[in-house]
Every structure is written in structure tokens, then in C-alpha cells.
C-alpha positions as CSV (number, residue, x, y, z in Angstrom):
1,X,0.0,0.0,0.0
2,X,1.2,3.5,-0.9
3,X,1.8,5.5,2.3
4,X,2.1,9.3,2.3
5,X,4.0,9.2,5.6
6,X,6.7,7.0,6.9
7,X,4.6,4.9,9.3
8,X,1.1,5.0,10.6
9,X,2.2,4.7,14.2
10,X,3.9,8.1,14.0
11,X,0.5,9.9,14.2
12,X,-1.5,7.5,16.4
13,X,-2.3,9.2,19.7
14,X,-0.4,7.6,22.6
15,X,-3.7,6.6,24.3
16,X,-5.3,5.3,21.1
17,X,-7.3,2.1,21.6
18,X,-6.3,-1.0,19.7
19,X,-7.3,-0.9,16.0
20,X,-7.8,2.9,16.1
21,X,-6.3,3.6,12.7
22,X,-8.0,0.6,11.1
23,X,-11.4,1.9,12.3
24,X,-10.5,5.3,10.9
25,X,-9.7,3.8,7.5
26,X,-12.8,1.7,7.5
27,X,-14.9,4.7,8.4
28,X,-13.5,6.8,5.6
29,X,-13.7,4.0,3.1
30,X,-16.6,5.5,1.0
31,X,-14.9,8.8,0.6
32,X,-11.5,7.2,0.1
33,X,-12.8,4.8,-2.6
34,X,-14.3,7.7,-4.5
35,X,-11.1,9.6,-4.3
36,X,-9.0,6.6,-5.4
37,X,-11.3,6.0,-8.3
38,X,-10.5,9.4,-9.7
39,X,-6.9,9.6,-8.6
40,X,-5.6,6.1,-9.6
41,X,-5.3,6.9,-13.3
42,X,-3.5,10.2,-12.7
43,X,-0.3,8.8,-11.2
44,X,0.5,6.8,-14.4
45,X,0.3,9.9,-16.7
46,X,3.6,10.9,-18.4
47,X,3.3,14.6,-17.4
48,X,1.1,16.9,-15.2
49,X,-0.4,19.0,-18.0
50,X,-3.5,21.2,-17.8
51,X,-5.8,18.3,-18.6
52,X,-4.2,16.4,-15.7
53,X,-4.9,19.3,-13.3
54,X,-8.5,19.5,-14.6
55,X,-9.0,15.8,-13.8
56,X,-7.6,16.2,-10.4
57,X,-9.9,19.2,-9.8
58,X,-12.9,17.2,-10.8
59,X,-12.0,14.4,-8.5
60,X,-11.6,16.7,-5.5
61,X,-14.9,18.5,-6.2
62,X,-16.7,15.2,-6.5
63,X,-15.5,14.2,-3.1
64,X,-17.1,17.4,-1.8
65,X,-13.7,19.0,-0.9
66,X,-15.2,22.3,-2.0
67,X,-13.9,25.0,-4.4
68,X,-11.7,27.0,-2.0
69,X,-9.9,24.0,-0.5
70,X,-9.6,22.5,-4.0
71,X,-8.0,25.6,-5.4
72,X,-5.5,25.7,-2.5
73,X,-4.5,22.1,-3.1
74,X,-4.2,22.7,-6.8
75,X,-2.1,25.8,-6.2
76,X,0.4,23.7,-4.1
77,X,0.7,21.1,-6.7
78,X,1.1,23.6,-9.6
79,X,4.0,25.1,-7.7
80,X,5.5,21.7,-7.3
81,X,4.8,20.6,-10.9
82,X,8.2,21.7,-12.2
83,X,9.1,18.1,-11.8
84,X,6.4,17.3,-14.3
85,X,6.2,13.8,-13.0
86,X,2.7,12.9,-11.7
87,X,4.1,10.1,-9.6
88,X,6.2,12.6,-7.7
89,X,3.2,14.8,-7.1
90,X,1.4,12.0,-5.3
91,X,3.3,12.6,-2.0
92,X,2.9,16.3,-2.5
93,X,-0.9,15.9,-2.6
94,X,-0.8,14.2,0.7
95,X,1.4,16.8,2.2
96,X,-0.9,19.6,0.9
97,X,-4.0,17.9,2.3
98,X,-2.3,17.4,5.7
99,X,-1.1,21.0,5.8
100,X,-4.6,22.2,5.0
101,X,-6.1,20.1,7.9
102,X,-3.5,20.8,10.6
103,X,-5.1,24.1,11.8
104,X,-8.3,22.1,12.4
105,X,-6.6,19.5,14.5
106,X,-6.6,21.2,18.0
107,X,-7.4,18.7,20.8
108,X,-10.0,19.6,23.4
109,X,-8.2,20.3,26.7
110,X,-10.5,20.1,29.7
111,X,-7.9,20.6,32.3
112,X,-8.3,24.4,32.8
113,X,-11.7,24.2,34.5
114,X,-13.5,21.9,36.9
115,X,-16.2,21.2,36.0
116,X,-15.4,21.7,32.3
117,X,-18.8,22.5,30.7
118,X,-19.5,21.4,27.1
119,X,-22.6,22.8,25.5
120,X,-23.5,20.7,22.4
121,X,-25.7,22.1,19.6
122,X,-26.7,21.1,16.1
123,X,-29.5,20.5,13.7
124,X,-32.1,17.8,14.1
125,X,-30.7,14.3,13.2
126,X,-27.0,15.2,13.2
127,X,-26.3,12.5,15.8
128,X,-25.9,14.9,18.8
129,X,-27.2,12.6,21.6
130,X,-25.2,9.6,20.4
131,X,-22.1,11.8,20.1
132,X,-22.6,12.9,23.7
133,X,-22.8,9.3,24.9
134,X,-19.6,8.4,23.0
135,X,-17.9,11.6,24.2
136,X,-18.7,10.7,27.8
137,X,-17.1,7.3,27.3
138,X,-14.0,9.0,25.8
139,X,-13.6,11.1,29.0
140,X,-14.2,8.1,31.2
141,X,-11.5,6.2,29.4
142,X,-9.3,9.3,30.1
143,X,-9.9,8.9,33.8
144,X,-12.3,11.8,34.2
145,X,-15.7,11.9,36.0
146,X,-18.6,12.9,33.8
147,X,-22.2,14.2,34.3
148,X,-24.8,14.6,31.5
149,X,-27.5,17.2,31.3
150,X,-30.6,16.3,29.3
151,X,-31.2,19.8,27.9
152,X,-33.5,18.4,25.2
153,X,-36.5,18.4,27.5
154,X,-39.2,18.1,24.8
155,X,-38.1,14.9,23.1
156,X,-38.6,12.0,25.4
157,X,-36.3,9.8,23.2
158,X,-33.4,12.1,23.7
159,X,-33.8,11.9,27.5
160,X,-34.2,8.1,27.4
161,X,-31.1,7.8,25.1
162,X,-29.0,9.9,27.5
163,X,-30.3,7.8,30.5
164,X,-29.3,4.6,28.6
165,X,-25.8,6.0,27.9
166,X,-25.4,7.1,31.5
167,X,-26.6,3.7,32.8
168,X,-24.1,1.8,30.7
169,X,-21.2,3.8,32.1
170,X,-22.4,4.7,35.6
171,X,-22.8,8.4,34.7
172,X,-25.2,10.7,36.5
173,X,-27.8,12.2,34.1
174,X,-29.7,15.4,35.2
175,X,-33.1,15.2,33.6
176,X,-36.6,16.7,34.0
177,X,-39.5,16.2,31.7
178,X,-41.0,19.4,30.3
179,X,-38.7,21.6,32.3
180,X,-37.0,24.7,31.0
181,X,-33.8,23.5,29.2
182,X,-31.7,26.2,30.6
183,X,-32.8,25.4,34.2
184,X,-32.0,21.7,33.7
185,X,-28.4,22.5,32.5
186,X,-28.0,25.1,35.3
187,X,-28.9,22.5,37.9
188,X,-26.4,20.1,36.3
189,X,-23.6,22.5,36.5
190,X,-24.4,23.3,40.1
191,X,-24.6,19.6,41.0
192,X,-21.3,18.9,39.2
193,X,-19.6,21.7,41.2
194,X,-20.9,20.3,44.4
195,X,-19.8,16.7,43.6
196,X,-16.4,17.6,42.1
197,X,-17.2,16.3,38.6
198,X,-14.6,16.9,36.0
199,X,-16.8,17.3,32.8
200,X,-20.4,18.3,32.2
201,X,-21.8,17.6,28.8
202,X,-25.1,19.4,28.1
203,X,-27.5,18.2,25.4
204,X,-29.8,20.7,23.6
205,X,-32.7,20.2,21.3
206,X,-31.8,20.0,17.6
207,X,-32.8,23.0,15.5
208,X,-32.3,24.7,12.2
209,X,-30.4,28.0,12.1
210,X,-33.5,29.5,10.3
211,X,-35.6,28.9,13.4
212,X,-34.8,32.2,15.0
213,X,-36.8,31.7,18.2
214,X,-35.1,28.4,18.8
215,X,-31.7,29.9,18.2
216,X,-32.6,32.6,20.7
217,X,-33.4,29.8,23.2
218,X,-29.8,28.5,22.7
219,X,-28.5,32.0,23.5
220,X,-30.5,32.0,26.7
221,X,-29.1,28.6,27.6
222,X,-25.6,29.9,27.1
223,X,-26.3,32.9,29.3
224,X,-27.8,30.8,32.1
225,X,-24.8,28.4,32.1
226,X,-22.7,31.5,32.7
227,X,-24.8,32.3,35.8
228,X,-23.9,28.9,37.2
229,X,-20.2,29.4,36.3
230,X,-19.1,32.7,35.0
231,X,-16.4,31.1,32.9
232,X,-18.7,28.5,31.3
233,X,-19.6,27.1,28.8
234,X,-15.9,26.3,28.2
235,X,-16.7,24.6,24.9
236,X,-19.6,25.2,22.5
237,X,-19.5,22.1,20.3
238,X,-21.4,22.0,17.1
239,X,-22.2,18.5,15.9
240,X,-22.3,18.2,12.1
241,X,-23.6,15.3,9.9
242,X,-20.9,14.6,7.3
243,X,-23.7,13.7,4.8
244,X,-24.5,17.4,4.5
245,X,-21.2,18.0,2.7
246,X,-20.5,21.6,1.8
247,X,-23.8,22.7,3.3
248,X,-22.2,22.2,6.7
249,X,-20.3,25.4,6.1
250,X,-23.6,27.4,6.3
251,X,-24.5,25.6,9.6
252,X,-21.1,26.4,11.1
253,X,-21.5,30.1,10.1
254,X,-25.0,30.4,11.5
255,X,-24.3,28.6,14.9
256,X,-21.0,30.5,15.3
257,X,-22.7,33.8,14.7
258,X,-25.3,33.1,17.3
259,X,-23.2,31.3,20.0
260,X,-19.5,31.6,19.3
261,X,-18.8,27.9,18.4
262,X,-15.4,26.7,19.8
263,X,-15.2,23.2,18.4
264,X,-16.8,20.8,15.9
265,X,-17.7,17.1,16.0
266,X,-18.3,15.6,12.5
267,X,-20.4,12.5,12.6
268,X,-21.5,9.7,10.2
269,X,-18.3,9.8,8.1
270,X,-18.7,6.1,7.6
271,X,-22.0,6.5,5.8
272,X,-21.0,9.0,3.1
273,X,-18.7,9.6,0.2
274,X,-18.7,13.3,1.0
275,X,-16.1,13.2,3.7
276,X,-13.9,15.6,1.7
277,X,-16.1,18.3,3.1
278,X,-13.9,18.2,6.2
279,X,-11.2,19.8,4.1
280,X,-13.6,22.7,3.3
281,X,-13.7,23.5,7.1
282,X,-10.2,24.7,6.8
283,X,-11.3,27.5,4.4
284,X,-14.0,29.0,6.6
285,X,-13.7,32.7,7.4
286,X,-13.0,31.7,11.0
287,X,-11.3,28.3,11.3
288,X,-12.9,26.3,14.1
289,X,-11.2,23.2,15.3
290,X,-12.6,19.7,14.6
291,X,-12.4,18.1,18.0
292,X,-13.8,14.7,17.1
293,X,-14.9,12.7,14.1
294,X,-17.4,9.8,14.1
295,X,-16.3,6.9,11.9
296,X,-18.7,4.2,12.9
297,X,-21.4,3.0,15.3
298,X,-19.1,1.5,17.9
299,X,-18.4,3.2,21.2
300,X,-14.8,3.8,20.2
301,X,-15.6,5.1,16.8
302,X,-15.8,8.7,18.0
303,X,-12.1,9.7,17.6
304,X,-10.0,12.8,18.2
305,X,-9.3,14.4,14.9
306,X,-5.7,14.0,13.7
307,X,-4.6,15.6,10.4
308,X,-2.0,13.2,9.2
309,X,-4.0,10.1,10.2
310,X,-7.1,11.5,8.4
311,X,-5.0,12.3,5.3
312,X,-3.4,8.8,5.3
313,X,-6.8,7.1,5.6
314,X,-8.3,9.3,2.9
315,X,-5.6,9.0,0.3
316,X,-3.4,5.9,0.9
């Protein structure tokens, strides 16, 4: 197998569970296969002429990389094309993609505050509640204590789902049917402070950015959290469904304008060939870190985002 980097173990996190990189590759298989289908013929060309670059551009756009990110990658390769040998440009493509992604790969550091309060937001169906459950397991595996706040008070299934996740892992879930979402999350933060909990993860009801009254509710929740802890929330995490492709950019802009998003979790990468949209996140007007990516349904398939590993799984 062609490898962009010297060895996969060089970019695996030190605390990565067994099979971490294999699950990443499997989760990106649909996007990777589409990329490979377009790229495989390019490396055997005699020279990188204008037709070669046009074919590369088409391949990147079909993987939903997006026009801005595509042009940045093409610019890198054009500058390196003096070698005129497409095979030599193969490694350059990997280096360009990795360099594009590196500003996004900023790990979430929860050590600065206790409790560290994460407010999760997103549109309906993005996988927010499932992501919260997997995120809780991630922190538990890291030796931290966790509390969940069922801030989606109007959807019984969301509360039940959080309760199930909490029951599996022995995590306390603060929940109250029909209560004001902000009040539930306020109570959770207060309880976490009293119990010495390390991390609080607050669920909120899914909503579209065009639902202005519901976006105003999120702003209220943010304000109320700050009344429980003036430094909180310490992370406003937007959960994005990878199937939305380049449309995710509009979601990022809308939620960021309303709330000041500090991190992203990109879910369902295993179910789409549009995973190239992750590269487009690097060309937002304000680059927001991707904290985690979801590459499968398993409990360990929510992984910290790592630029070189993602590039290797995507292109190798």
C-alpha cells in the first residue's frame, strides 16, 4: 500500500485504543474509494499538464472537498509541478491535504476548568445525543468523571437515550421532563460543582439555524450556564452530519454567529462519500477546530481528529 507518511504509528495518539487507525480507514472508506477511483489513473500519466490538473480538480470536487480547498491544493501542486512527474506529485498531494487540515486538529483540553462544561448544539438528526454518549465514554476512558445534562427536554427519546448511555457507564444524568432546558443545565452545572465532577456535557434540542426563536433559546441557555459558572460554557461544540457535505459550512457560520462555536464534531463519516467536506472546514472565514470525528457506530468510533491520520486514511 502506498503510504504518504513513513509509518502510521507516527501519528497515532499515545492513548489510542487497539485498532484505532484501522477503524478510521474503514470509516472513511466510502470517501477514500471515490477519491481513489478518480486519482488512480492520474499517477500513471507521463506529465502533469493542464488536462491532468483539470481531472484532479474534478476528483476533489466530486468528493465534496469544496472549491476553495480544491484551489488551495491545486495551487500547491502547480507550484511543485516543475518536476512534471505525476508520480512525484502523489506525495505532494498528501502533504498539501495534511497541511490544510492541521489548523483544524486542535485537541480539546478540559484541564483548565472543573467542571469543564461542554454545550452541544446542532440541527435535528446530526447525531448529537449519540455523540454525547460516546464523548462521555471518551472522557471516562481518560480517567475523568462525567455528568450529563438532558437539555433536550421536549423529546422523550433524547432523555431516554442519555439515560441509557449514563446507565451503561455509571454516569449521572440530570433530567426533568417538560422543564426549561436552561434550568436543567443550570442544575447540572451546580450539581457537578458540588460533587467535584470533571466534565459536564449538556445536550440541547436540535434546531435549524433559520428557526430564530429556537436559536434565541440557545443564546438563553448559554447565558444561564454562565450564571452557574461565569467562565462557562468552556466549549460550545457543534455536531455536524458529514452527509450534509459543503452545506455544513452554512451551519457552522450560523451557529457560530449566534453562539461563538469553539469546536466541531463531524459524525457519520462512515455513511457518506462526502467526507472531503472536512477539508472545506479549513477555508471558513473563521477556522474552528474539529475536536472529534465519528467513523462508525461503535463506542470507540468517535475519535479525536488528527490531520496526518485523516490524510493517510483518505488517500493511501
